[in-house]
C-alpha positions as semicolon CSV with decimal commas, in nm:
position;residue;x (nm);y (nm);z (nm)
1;X;2,233;-0,158;-1,098
2;X;1,916;-0,194;-1,301
3;X;1,807;0,014;-1,599
4;X;1,442;0,054;-1,681
5;X;1,227;0,258;-1,912
6;X;1,060;0,531;-1,711
7;X;0,685;0,493;-1,707
8;X;0,514;0,632;-1,399
9;X;0,150;0,712;-1,359
10;X;0,192;0,926;-1,048
11;X;-0,077;1,192;-1,051
12;X;-0,017;1,561;-0,986
13;X;-0,385;1,647;-0,998
14;X;-0,443;1,957;-0,789
15;X;-0,072;2,019;-0,732
16;X;0,010;2,391;-0,724
17;X;0,342;2,533;-0,848
18;X;0,407;2,905;-0,821
19;X;0,604;3,065;-1,108
20;X;0,972;2,970;-1,095
21;X;0,920;2,662;-0,876
22;X;1,059;2,333;-1,009
23;X;0,770;2,115;-1,119
24;X;0,782;1,736;-1,074
25;X;0,965;1,574;-1,363
26;X;1,122;1,239;-1,448
27;X;1,380;1,262;-1,169
28;X;1,106;1,340;-0,917
29;X;0,908;1,029;-1,003
30;X;1,220;0,817;-1,020
31;X;1,300;0,917;-0,662
32;X;0,937;0,855;-0,570
33;X;0,984;0,495;-0,681
34;X;1,277;0,460;-0,442
35;X;1,076;0,619;-0,162
36;X;0,792;0,372;-0,220
37;X;1,027;0,084;-0,137
38;X;1,107;0,217;0,212
39;X;0,904;0,137;0,522
40;X;0,753;0,452;0,671
41;X;0,533;0,510;0,971
42;X;0,449;0,747;1,257
43;X;0,790;0,690;1,416
44;X;0,976;0,791;1,098
45;X;1,138;1,134;1,099
46;X;1,193;1,233;0,737
47;X;1,379;1,524;0,578
48;X;1,349;1,638;0,218
49;X;1,628;1,861;0,089
50;X;1,511;2,096;-0,186
51;X;1,140;2,025;-0,168
52;X;1,015;2,234;-0,462
53;X;0,640;2,174;-0,483
54;X;0,661;1,944;-0,181
55;X;0,530;1,642;-0,370
56;X;0,786;1,394;-0,233
57;X;0,755;1,528;0,121
58;X;0,379;1,490;0,092
59;X;0,416;1,132;-0,030
60;X;0,610;1,063;0,289
61;X;0,353;1,243;0,504
62;X;0,068;1,052;0,338
63;X;0,231;0,731;0,465
64;X;0,248;0,859;0,822
65;X;0,602;0,996;0,840
66;X;0,674;1,317;1,028
67;X;0,828;1,527;0,753
68;X;1,045;1,837;0,746
69;X;1,105;1,993;0,405
70;X;1,366;2,259;0,329
71;X;1,418;2,483;0,027
72;X;1,626;2,794;-0,047
73;X;1,342;2,943;-0,252
74;X;1,066;3,133;-0,072
75;X;0,833;3,054;-0,362
76;X;0,903;2,683;-0,319
77;X;0,837;2,709;0,055
78;X;0,506;2,885;-0,010
79;X;0,417;2,629;-0,277
80;X;0,490;2,330;-0,053
81;X;0,292;2,480;0,233
82;X;-0,002;2,550;0,004
83;X;0,001;2,196;-0,135
84;X;0,013;2,056;0,218
85;X;-0,291;2,262;0,313
86;X;-0,477;2,158;-0,001
87;X;-0,410;1,791;0,071
88;X;-0,463;1,829;0,446
89;X;-0,132;1,669;0,532
90;X;0,101;1,777;0,814
91;X;0,425;1,916;0,674
92;X;0,689;2,138;0,832
93;X;0,849;2,354;0,564
94;X;1,155;2,566;0,639
95;X;1,325;2,828;0,424
96;X;1,702;2,838;0,386
97;X;2,009;2,622;0,350
98;X;1,942;2,262;0,454
99;X;2,257;2,238;0,667
100;X;2,182;2,543;0,880
101;X;1,809;2,472;0,908
102;X;1,866;2,116;1,033
103;X;2,168;2,179;1,257
104;X;2,158;1,954;1,563
105;X;1,878;1,737;1,426
106;X;1,888;1,381;1,293
107;X;1,648;1,181;1,078
108;X;1,549;0,827;0,992
109;X;1,516;0,909;0,623
110;X;1,662;1,185;0,408
111;X;1,557;1,227;0,047
112;X;1,712;1,469;-0,200
113;X;1,668;1,562;-0,563
114;X;1,939;1,829;-0,555
115;X;2,052;2,063;-0,832
116;X;2,286;1,851;-1,044
117;X;2,307;1,998;-1,394
118;X;2,666;2,097;-1,484
119;X;2,687;2,469;-1,556
120;X;2,967;2,689;-1,692
121;X;2,947;2,932;-1,399
122;X;3,140;2,831;-1,089
123;X;2,920;3,039;-0,861
124;X;2,573;2,900;-0,793
125;X;2,280;3,124;-0,891
126;X;2,135;3,322;-0,600
127;X;1,793;3,370;-0,755
128;X;1,573;3,252;-1,038
129;X;1,453;2,906;-1,144
130;X;1,812;2,803;-1,228
131;X;1,871;2,746;-0,857
132;X;1,671;2,425;-0,896
133;X;1,919;2,272;-1,142
134;X;2,251;2,459;-1,181
135;X;2,524;2,294;-0,971
136;X;2,865;2,420;-1,085
137;X;3,100;2,293;-1,358
138;X;3,085;1,928;-1,247
139;X;2,725;1,932;-1,123
140;X;2,834;1,826;-0,773
141;X;2,819;2,148;-0,570
142;X;2,515;2,039;-0,366
143;X;2,562;1,664;-0,404
144;X;2,899;1,681;-0,225
145;X;2,754;1,887;0,060
146;X;2,480;1,631;0,112
147;X;2,736;1,350;0,113
148;X;2,951;1,531;0,368
149;X;2,663;1,601;0,605
150;X;2,471;1,274;0,576
151;X;2,650;1,091;0,857
152;X;2,572;1,356;1,118
153;X;2,210;1,389;1,008
154;X;2,121;1,021;0,980
155;X;2,026;0,821;1,286
156;X;2,171;0,471;1,325
157;X;2,004;0,260;1,059
158;X;1,884;0,574;0,882
159;X;1,858;0,595;0,504
160;X;1,964;0,855;0,247
161;X;1,795;0,844;-0,092
162;X;1,931;1,073;-0,362
163;X;1,882;1,103;-0,737
164;X;2,117;1,274;-0,978
165;X;2,249;1,263;-1,333
166;X;2,505;1,009;-1,442
167;X;2,704;1,307;-1,573
168;X;2,792;1,391;-1,211
169;X;2,958;1,055;-1,150
170;X;2,769;0,797;-0,948
171;X;3,097;0,637;-0,837
172;X;3,215;0,967;-0,693
173;X;2,900;0,987;-0,483
174;X;2,936;0,627;-0,365
175;X;3,301;0,690;-0,273
176;X;3,222;1,004;-0,074
177;X;2,942;0,835;0,117
178;X;3,152;0,526;0,182
179;X;3,444;0,732;0,313
180;X;3,205;0,892;0,562
181;X;3,116;0,549;0,700
182;X;2,791;0,481;0,517
183;X;2,702;0,172;0,315
184;X;2,609;0,315;-0,025
185;X;2,508;0,174;-0,360
186;X;2,332;0,267;-0,683
187;X;1,999;0,088;-0,664
188;X;1,850;0,185;-1,001
189;X;1,918;0,378;-1,318
190;X;1,701;0,503;-1,598
191;X;1,755;0,686;-1,926
192;X;1,539;0,988;-2,008
193;X;1,544;1,225;-2,307
194;X;1,750;1,541;-2,273
195;X;1,548;1,840;-2,162
196;X;1,581;2,201;-2,279
197;X;1,852;2,292;-2,025
198;X;2,090;2,018;-2,139
199;X;2,014;2,086;-2,504
200;X;2,098;2,455;-2,458
201;X;2,441;2,355;-2,317
202;X;2,523;2,080;-2,563
203;X;2,838;2,240;-2,706
204;X;2,978;2,322;-2,362
205;X;2,898;1,974;-2,223
206;X;3,071;1,811;-2,517
207;X;3,379;2,032;-2,474
208;X;3,393;1,938;-2,106
209;X;3,375;1,569;-2,189
210;X;3,047;1,535;-1,998
211;X;2,843;1,434;-2,301
212;X;2,911;1,246;-2,621
213;X;2,854;1,408;-2,957
214;X;2,486;1,398;-3,057
215;X;2,391;1,244;-2,721
216;X;2,014;1,259;-2,667
217;X;1,955;1,056;-2,350
218;X;2,053;1,129;-1,991
219;X;2,110;0,861;-1,731
220;X;1,956;0,920;-1,389
221;X;2,073;0,718;-1,090
222;X;1,917;0,654;-0,752
223;X;2,164;0,617;-0,467
224;X;2,077;0,460;-0,132
225;X;2,306;0,495;0,167
226;X;2,262;0,375;0,523
227;X;2,445;0,327;0,851
228;X;2,347;-0,038;0,834
229;X;2,355;-0,193;0,490
230;X;2,009;-0,283;0,360
231;X;1,848;-0,152;0,678
232;X;1,479;-0,074;0,658
233;X;1,267;0,175;0,846
234;X;1,016;0,083;1,109
């Protein structure tokens, strides 16, 4: 695992985000770095789970991949479609749960920046911007679903790239993916300042043992899993 200071110059010039849609942040660009290291082309079928503004899906499309993006938010779907039109890039955007909307399909590359912020409520929010980050008491509600479904949605040699907080337990993610038959590893980590959501939950996070007292930095991890270890995409 490598730790680096996050310093990305990725531009969002002209990127539209309707109210309530998750805007690209540090985790977005950290996952973009991982995506930049994969080989993409016209034969690559790519899926983005939880596309938000569509920026990562559009990065894949700009490199020739045939991209499907899924989000549970209608505003996110509209935003991603609008950004695709503005950038004149082909992008298929579907509304709904990623598992049901991709049933029976498989992909060469799956990328996901899922909700991963631990939240006191056990039930996931059904509306509002919190859907982009709240993920149950351990932050793993969506992460675990992605791990469980990855094997059936990845083609042989296919790659899963996922980013989430170190609070959620990178080893737990690696273990779940490994038990499903994938070769998985943490390929990078980075520390970023706490944002307003974590700061608003400081007392609860400390009581849960998820954060140290006076902690100000959050670790993000990128996880790469494949059917064939270190396989690339052609």
